[in-house]
N, C-alpha and C positions, 0 to 999 in steps of 0.2 A: 187751886181755888179760882173760881171765876167771879168777876164782879160785873154788875150792870152799872153803867155810868149815867147819872141824870144829866140830861141836856135839854136846852130850850130850843124849840122850833123857831127858826128865823124866816124860812120860806118853804113853800111846798109846790112841787111840780109833779103831777101824776102820783106815783108811789115812791117818790124820793123827796126827802126833806133836807134842807141845809140846817144843821143844828149847831149850837154853840154851848160850850161850857168852859169857864175859866179862861176865856180868850182864845180857845181852840175851836175851830170850825171843822165840821165833817159832813159829808153826804151820808145820809142814813136811809135805809130802806124802810118803807112803811108797809110793805107787802104783808107782813104777819098781823097787821092791825087794820085790815081792810074794813072790818065791821065797826070800828071805833071812829067817832067823829073827832078829827084832829084839826086844829087851827094854829095859825101863827101865834106865837107866844105861849103855847101849851108846853108842858114839860113831859118828857118821856124818859124811860129807862132804856139805854142802848147797850146791847150785848152783841159783840162781833159784827157790828155794822147794821144791826136790825133793831128797830124800836120794838120793844116787847111788852111795854106797859105804860099807860098814862098815869102820871102822878101829879100831886098838887105842888105848887111852888114851895110850900112849907116842907113837904117831904123831900124835895130836891135839896133844899138848903140844909136840912138835917143830915142827909146823906153826905153832902160835901163837908160838913163840919166833922163828921165821923172819919171820913177819908183823910182830911187834913190832920186829925189827931193821930191816925195810924201812921201817916208819913212822918210826922214829927217824932213819934216814938221810935221809928226805924232808923232815924238819923244818929 
């Protein structure tokens, strides 16, 4: 199973964004979303290092709540 991880854009340089989620920062490629207007503080779904979808802050929060529940159940 593959999961997309919601992350918040903290900075953008060309087609690379520095994104953060739960205190973890990663460089993320925006190449697949060239047609989408993305800005600092936007939320995106990240899969294998690529932003694949823009989402709302509420959608990101809901996803993280579900992931936290899944991790808690696995413990």
